[in-house]
NUNU-876094 format. One record per residue (C-alpha): x, y, z; residue in three letters; residue number from 1. Coordinates in pm, whole numbers, plus 32768, in hexadecimal, padded with zeros to 4 digits. Layout:
N
X:Y:Z:ALA:NUM
...
END
This chain:
402
8017:A814:0CD9:UNK:1
7FCA:A8CA:0B94:UNK:2
80CC:A80C:0AC9:UNK:3
804F:A6BF:0B4E:UNK:4
7EE4:A71E:0B09:UNK:5
7F30:A780:09A2:UNK:6
7FFE:A648:0965:UNK:7
7EEE:A56B:09F9:UNK:8
7DE0:A608:091F:UNK:9
7EB1:A5DE:07E6:UNK:10
7F0E:A477:0841:UNK:11
7DA3:A418:0878:UNK:12
7D0C:A4C9:074B:UNK:13
7E1D:A53A:065A:UNK:14
7D4A:A673:062C:UNK:15
7DE6:A7CD:0624:UNK:16
7C87:A861:0636:UNK:17
7C4E:A7BC:0788:UNK:18
7D98:A84B:07FE:UNK:19
7D0A:A9A5:07BD:UNK:20
7BBF:A94B:085F:UNK:21
7C67:A8D4:099E:UNK:22
7D41:AA0C:09AE:UNK:23
7C12:AAE8:0972:UNK:24
7B48:AA2F:0A7B:UNK:25
7C58:AA68:0B7C:UNK:26
7C77:ABDE:0B3D:UNK:27
7B1F:AC5F:0ADE:UNK:28
7A92:AC50:0C45:UNK:29
7B91:AD56:0CA9:UNK:30
7AFC:AE43:0BA9:UNK:31
798F:ADF8:0BF3:UNK:32
79A3:ADEB:0D6E:UNK:33
7AA8:AEFD:0DA1:UNK:34
79BE:B015:0E1B:UNK:35
7907:AF32:0F10:UNK:36
7A4F:AE9E:0F8D:UNK:37
7AD8:AFFB:0FCB:UNK:38
79B4:B055:10AD:UNK:39
79DD:AF0F:116D:UNK:40
7B52:AF4B:119A:UNK:41
7B05:B0A5:1229:UNK:42
7A00:B00F:1313:UNK:43
7ABA:AEDD:138D:UNK:44
7BF7:AEB9:1458:UNK:45
7D00:AE91:1348:UNK:46
7DE4:ADB2:1415:UNK:47
7CCB:ACBF:1462:UNK:48
7C4E:ACD4:12FB:UNK:49
7DA2:AC68:1276:UNK:50
7DB1:AB40:1363:UNK:51
7C5C:AACC:12E5:UNK:52
7CAB:AAFF:1173:UNK:53
7DF6:AA4A:1194:UNK:54
7D48:A923:123B:UNK:55
7C4B:A912:111F:UNK:56
7D60:A92B:1019:UNK:57
7E15:A80D:10C8:UNK:58
7CD9:A73A:10BC:UNK:59
7CAE:A789:0F49:UNK:60
7E12:A715:0EFF:UNK:61
7DE6:A5DA:0FCE:UNK:62
7CA0:A590:0F15:UNK:63
7D5A:A5AB:0DC9:UNK:64
7E6A:A4C7:0E56:UNK:65
7D77:A3C2:0ED6:UNK:66
7CAD:A3AB:0D94:UNK:67
7DE7:A3A4:0CBB:UNK:68
7EA1:A2A1:0D8B:UNK:69
7D67:A1C9:0D8F:UNK:70
7D5A:A1DD:0C14:UNK:71
7BEE:A250:0C0A:UNK:72
7C12:A3C2:0BBD:UNK:73
7B57:A44A:0A8C:UNK:74
7B73:A58E:09C5:UNK:75
7A24:A5FE:0A54:UNK:76
7AAA:A5D2:0BB6:UNK:77
7BE5:A693:0B5D:UNK:78
7B15:A7B4:0AD6:UNK:79
7A36:A7B2:0C0B:UNK:80
7B5D:A7AF:0CFA:UNK:81
7C02:A8C6:0C2F:UNK:82
7AC8:A998:0C5C:UNK:83
7AD0:A94E:0DD2:UNK:84
7C3C:A9BC:0DDD:UNK:85
7BE3:AAFB:0D20:UNK:86
7AC9:AB4D:0E12:UNK:87
7BB0:AB21:0F3E:UNK:88
7CC1:ABF0:0E98:UNK:89
7BC9:AD09:0E53:UNK:90
7BC2:AD40:0FCD:UNK:91
7D22:ACCB:1021:UNK:92
7DDC:ADB0:0F32:UNK:93
7D4B:AF03:0F9C:UNK:94
7D5C:AE93:1108:UNK:95
7ECF:AE46:10E0:UNK:96
7F12:AF92:1036:UNK:97
7E57:B054:1142:UNK:98
7EFA:AF89:125A:UNK:99
8055:B002:11FA:UNK:100
8013:B14D:12AB:UNK:101
7FC2:B09B:13F1:UNK:102
8106:AFD1:13E0:UNK:103
81E1:B100:139B:UNK:104
81EE:B1DE:14CE:UNK:105
82A8:B2FD:1427:UNK:106
81EF:B392:12FB:UNK:107
833B:B3FE:1264:UNK:108
839B:B28D:1241:UNK:109
825A:B238:1185:UNK:110
82F0:B264:102A:UNK:111
8416:B183:1081:UNK:112
832A:B07A:110C:UNK:113
8252:B079:0FD2:UNK:114
8384:B068:0EF2:UNK:115
8419:AF4A:0FBB:UNK:116
82CE:AE94:0FA4:UNK:117
82D7:AEC2:0E2B:UNK:118
843B:AE3F:0E24:UNK:119
83D4:AD03:0EDD:UNK:120
82AA:ACD8:0DF7:UNK:121
8381:ACE9:0CC1:UNK:122
848E:AC0F:0D5E:UNK:123
8382:AB06:0D8A:UNK:124
830A:AB49:0C28:UNK:125
846B:AB00:0BAF:UNK:126
84A9:A9C5:0C7D:UNK:127
8349:A935:0C9A:UNK:128
8315:A8BA:0B33:UNK:129
846C:A817:0B2D:UNK:130
8428:A761:0C76:UNK:131
82CF:A6FC:0BFB:UNK:132
835F:A66C:0ABC:UNK:133
8454:A592:0B7C:UNK:134
834B:A51A:0C74:UNK:135
8251:A4CD:0B5C:UNK:136
8358:A40E:0A9A:UNK:137
83BC:A346:0BCF:UNK:138
8275:A2FF:0C85:UNK:139
8155:A3A9:0BCC:UNK:140
8067:A4CB:0BFA:UNK:141
7FBC:A43D:0D30:UNK:142
80F6:A462:0E02:UNK:143
8119:A5CA:0D87:UNK:144
7FBC:A615:0E0C:UNK:145
800D:A560:0F51:UNK:146
814B:A629:0F87:UNK:147
808F:A769:0F3D:UNK:148
7F83:A70D:103B:UNK:149
8083:A6B7:1146:UNK:150
813D:A800:110A:UNK:151
8010:A8BD:1194:UNK:152
805F:A82E:12EC:UNK:153
8190:A912:12FE:UNK:154
80C6:AA3E:1284:UNK:155
7FAC:AA05:137C:UNK:156
80A5:A9CA:1494:UNK:157
8156:AB12:1443:UNK:158
800D:ABD0:1446:UNK:159
7FA8:AB39:1594:UNK:160
80FB:AB92:1628:UNK:161
80D2:AD04:15D3:UNK:162
807E:ADFC:16E5:UNK:163
7FA7:AEF0:1624:UNK:164
7ED9:B003:16BE:UNK:165
7D76:AFD9:1642:UNK:166
7CE6:B0F8:1578:UNK:167
7BD0:B1B8:1629:UNK:168
7A71:B13E:15D3:UNK:169
79CA:B1FC:14B9:UNK:170
785B:B24C:149A:UNK:171
77B3:B16F:1397:UNK:172
76AF:B1E6:12A1:UNK:173
75F9:B151:117B:UNK:174
76E5:B08F:1098:UNK:175
7682:B14B:0F5C:UNK:176
76A8:B298:1010:UNK:177
780D:B241:1070:UNK:178
785E:B1C6:0F11:UNK:179
77E0:B30F:0E80:UNK:180
78A3:B3CF:0F88:UNK:181
79E1:B318:0F27:UNK:182
79A2:B357:0DB5:UNK:183
7965:B4CB:0DF1:UNK:184
7AA3:B4DE:0EBE:UNK:185
7B72:B438:0DAE:UNK:186
7AD4:B4EF:0C88:UNK:187
7AD7:B63C:0D3F:UNK:188
7C50:B637:0D78:UNK:189
7D1F:B690:0C45:UNK:190
7E51:B5E3:0CD5:UNK:191
7DA7:B49B:0D32:UNK:192
7CD3:B496:0BF7:UNK:193
7DF8:B4D6:0B0D:UNK:194
7EDF:B3DA:0BB1:UNK:195
7DD6:B2C9:0BAA:UNK:196
7D87:B311:0A3D:UNK:197
7EF5:B2DC:09EA:UNK:198
7F01:B195:0AAD:UNK:199
7DD3:B11F:09E2:UNK:200
7E72:B18E:0899:UNK:201
7FB7:B0D7:08E4:UNK:202
7EFA:AF9E:0954:UNK:203
7E15:AFA6:0825:UNK:204
7F10:AFF8:0714:UNK:205
806A:AFC3:07AA:UNK:206
8065:AE8A:087E:UNK:207
7FBC:AD9C:0782:UNK:208
80FE:AD87:06B7:UNK:209
8159:AC67:079E:UNK:210
8038:AB9D:0709:UNK:211
80E0:ABB5:05B4:UNK:212
8239:AB54:0636:UNK:213
8227:A9EB:05B5:UNK:214
81EB:AA75:0455:UNK:215
8324:AB4C:046C:UNK:216
83F3:AA2F:04FC:UNK:217
8391:A937:03EC:UNK:218
8339:A9FC:02B2:UNK:219
83F7:AB45:02CF:UNK:220
8536:AAD7:0380:UNK:221
8535:A971:0301:UNK:222
8561:A8D2:0457:UNK:223
84A8:A7E3:053A:UNK:224
8446:A7BD:06A8:UNK:225
859F:A82A:071F:UNK:226
8581:A96B:0658:UNK:227
842E:A9AC:06F5:UNK:228
84C5:A976:084C:UNK:229
85DE:AA6D:0801:UNK:230
84E6:AB76:078D:UNK:231
840D:AB54:08C4:UNK:232
8540:AB53:09A3:UNK:233
85BF:AC95:0901:UNK:234
8477:AD42:0950:UNK:235
8484:ACC6:0AB6:UNK:236
85EC:AD34:0AE5:UNK:237
859D:AE91:0A68:UNK:238
846F:AEA8:0B4D:UNK:239
853B:AE2C:0C73:UNK:240
8645:AF34:0C35:UNK:241
853E:B043:0C10:UNK:242
84A0:AFE0:0D58:UNK:243
85ED:AFE7:0E10:UNK:244
8644:B140:0D85:UNK:245
84EC:B1C0:0DE9:UNK:246
851D:B137:0F49:UNK:247
865B:B205:0F68:UNK:248
859C:B34D:0F41:UNK:249
8590:B419:1080:UNK:250
8455:B4DC:1035:UNK:251
8319:B4DA:0F64:UNK:252
8379:B632:0EDF:UNK:253
83C5:B630:0D6B:UNK:254
831D:B4E1:0D3A:UNK:255
821B:B56F:0C45:UNK:256
832A:B5CF:0B4C:UNK:257
83CB:B47A:0B7A:UNK:258
8280:B3CD:0B2D:UNK:259
825D:B490:09E9:UNK:260
83C3:B433:0989:UNK:261
8379:B2C6:09DD:UNK:262
8242:B2C1:08FE:UNK:263
8301:B359:07DB:UNK:264
841C:B260:0812:UNK:265
8327:B13F:081C:UNK:266
8273:B1AD:06DE:UNK:267
83B6:B1EA:0621:UNK:268
8445:B099:0683:UNK:269
830A:AFE8:0608:UNK:270
832D:B08E:04B5:UNK:271
849A:B021:0496:UNK:272
8441:AEBF:0508:UNK:273
832B:AEA9:0406:UNK:274
841C:AF0C:02F1:UNK:275
8541:AE37:0369:UNK:276
85A5:ACEC:02CE:UNK:277
86E7:ACCD:0398:UNK:278
86DF:AC02:04DA:UNK:279
87DB:ACD4:059A:UNK:280
8732:AE1B:053F:UNK:281
85E1:AD85:05A1:UNK:282
8668:AD14:06F1:UNK:283
86F6:AE6E:0736:UNK:284
85BA:AF2D:06DF:UNK:285
84E2:AE37:07A4:UNK:286
85B8:AE7C:08D6:UNK:287
857F:AFEF:0898:UNK:288
840A:AFB3:0876:UNK:289
8403:AEF6:09C1:UNK:290
84B7:B017:0A65:UNK:291
83C0:B115:09DB:UNK:292
8293:B040:0A36:UNK:293
82ED:B014:0BA5:UNK:294
8359:B17E:0BCB:UNK:295
8206:B1F2:0B4B:UNK:296
8130:B0F9:0C0D:UNK:297
81E8:B109:0D58:UNK:298
821F:B282:0D3C:UNK:299
80AC:B2B9:0D03:UNK:300
805A:B1D8:0E2A:UNK:301
8146:B2A2:0F05:UNK:302
80A7:B3F1:0EAF:UNK:303
7F46:B36B:0ED8:UNK:304
7F93:B2CE:102A:UNK:305
802D:B417:109A:UNK:306
7F15:B506:1039:UNK:307
7DD0:B442:106E:UNK:308
7CED:B472:119B:UNK:309
7D10:B351:128D:UNK:310
7B9B:B309:129B:UNK:311
7B90:B2E6:1120:UNK:312
7CD9:B22C:10F4:UNK:313
7C39:B0D8:10B5:UNK:314
7B53:B161:0FA9:UNK:315
7C6A:B21B:0EF8:UNK:316
7D49:B0E8:0EFD:UNK:317
7C2B:B016:0E75:UNK:318
7C16:B104:0D4C:UNK:319
7D91:B0E4:0D28:UNK:320
7D6D:AF69:0D29:UNK:321
7C56:AF81:0C26:UNK:322
7D30:B05A:0B47:UNK:323
7E63:AF7F:0B79:UNK:324
7DD2:AE1E:0B75:UNK:325
7C71:AE50:0AF0:UNK:326
7CDC:AEEF:09A9:UNK:327
7DDB:ADDD:095F:UNK:328
7CEB:ACD0:08DD:UNK:329
7C47:ADCB:07F0:UNK:330
7DA0:AE33:077C:UNK:331
7DFB:ACCB:0737:UNK:332
7CC4:AC9C:0664:UNK:333
7D0A:ADE2:05AC:UNK:334
7E75:AD84:0568:UNK:335
7E10:AC2D:04E8:UNK:336
7D08:ACBB:03FE:UNK:337
7DEF:ADCC:037B:UNK:338
7F0A:ACD3:034A:UNK:339
7E2C:AC01:0266:UNK:340
7DF6:AD34:018C:UNK:341
7F4A:ADDC:0179:UNK:342
803A:ACE2:0218:UNK:343
80DF:ACD5:036F:UNK:344
8202:ADC7:0325:UNK:345
8126:AEE2:02A8:UNK:346
802E:AEA3:03C2:UNK:347
8142:AEE3:04C0:UNK:348
81B0:B019:03FF:UNK:349
804D:B0A4:0408:UNK:350
8036:B05B:057C:UNK:351
8180:B10F:05B4:UNK:352
8102:B240:04F6:UNK:353
7FC9:B249:05CF:UNK:354
80A3:B23E:0707:UNK:355
8179:B35C:0681:UNK:356
803F:B428:0641:UNK:357
7FC9:B3DD:07A2:UNK:358
8116:B44E:0831:UNK:359
80FE:B595:076E:UNK:360
7F9C:B5CA:07F1:UNK:361
800A:B595:0959:UNK:362
8132:B680:0929:UNK:363
803D:B794:08C7:UNK:364
7F6F:B74C:0A00:UNK:365
809C:B748:0AE8:UNK:366
80A7:B8BC:0B47:UNK:367
7F37:B8B6:0BAB:UNK:368
7F6B:B771:0C6A:UNK:369
808A:B80E:0D2B:UNK:370
7FB4:B938:0D8B:UNK:371
7EA7:B84E:0E0F:UNK:372
7F84:B76D:0EE2:UNK:373
806E:B87E:0F61:UNK:374
7F89:B8DE:1087:UNK:375
7F70:B76C:10E5:UNK:376
80E9:B74B:10EC:UNK:377
80FE:B884:11C4:UNK:378
7FFB:B7FB:12B4:UNK:379
80B5:B6B1:12CE:UNK:380
8200:B761:130B:UNK:381
829A:B6DD:11CA:UNK:382
82DA:B849:116B:UNK:383
8338:B8D2:12C3:UNK:384
83F1:BA03:1242:UNK:385
82CA:BA6C:116B:UNK:386
81E2:BA29:128E:UNK:387
82B3:BB07:136E:UNK:388
82B6:BC18:1266:UNK:389
813E:BC0A:123D:UNK:390
810D:BC17:13B4:UNK:391
81FA:BD3E:13D3:UNK:392
814A:BDFB:12B9:UNK:393
7FFC:BDB5:135E:UNK:394
807F:BE3C:14A9:UNK:395
8102:BF7B:1407:UNK:396
7FB4:BFB9:135D:UNK:397
7EE5:BF82:1499:UNK:398
7E94:C0CA:154B:UNK:399
7F0B:C0DF:16B4:UNK:400
7E0A:C084:17BB:UNK:401
7DC7:C165:18E6:UNK:402
END
């Protein structure tokens, strides 16, 4: 869908500026509407919400297909439909994240489920653009949109086939009161606050290197479209491998240290990529960067989903979505502006240094984060031996009752 949209915009206008505008229009609603969407996700039945959002996303894709196949679509319509898609995604994405817990009966399997989901996401990221390119070359963008719209039938059918126990109804208060409550909950927790800050830092400074990839393919490495495809595929392969390895973890314990290592790995690989002029070295370090990226993002998601209060899960995941998706368009604008000043290679190096600094900051916070989430892990039974020890010590200190 995204590849076909970008190609269509460029074919109609030949404007790289409009490419950025369309991308921005599709992502900015997630940032602006995130807090409101989080409250709604906490209020509404998540299963039913996902069915509705998927139906609307299907209709949006079919609208793009109809207008394109009829040959009447305009850039203004593309921008408008991109905004519509962004508004729907602002609700759909936190609802999907929060719904994972309802699908996974055993909390101990939650980390594996999130990691497997990330693996599928990056598998699609690897295969999707290649499939889109072949379909566009053969039959045009309109058929791409049509296939995307029809694919939602399988998703909606799967959702309707699920036997999910509905969450208990929650008392509803004023919308602004619940937004403030969610903000106080997130900002008042060192663990949640720190992890979300790092997601925002990586999205703002780390992820936008993909926007500059065509510059590296053509000007730095002296290649063409095939080179660009290899670079993007290397990132996807590394992310896919990182997701699979994360899915093999048996427990959330020790994940904080792994997230710090992943951030440092990601930042270091960006620096090497920015300085590299060799294709094979660039492919290797991009695979490493993909590994570090997915380990940090999916690992953070796992910890957040494990420690948050159920009644605030939607709001927390909306802030996660804002940090993950909402910061990306601003990062793209920042990377583009900085690249005009100092060039694409040094821009990526600077971004890598910022990520390294962020990883060092989180490493300093890690002991305090562990102290905060340790009682939650005990309560959930993730640390059963510690829980038993605490209970035994409490029993020994309690005076005998007559």
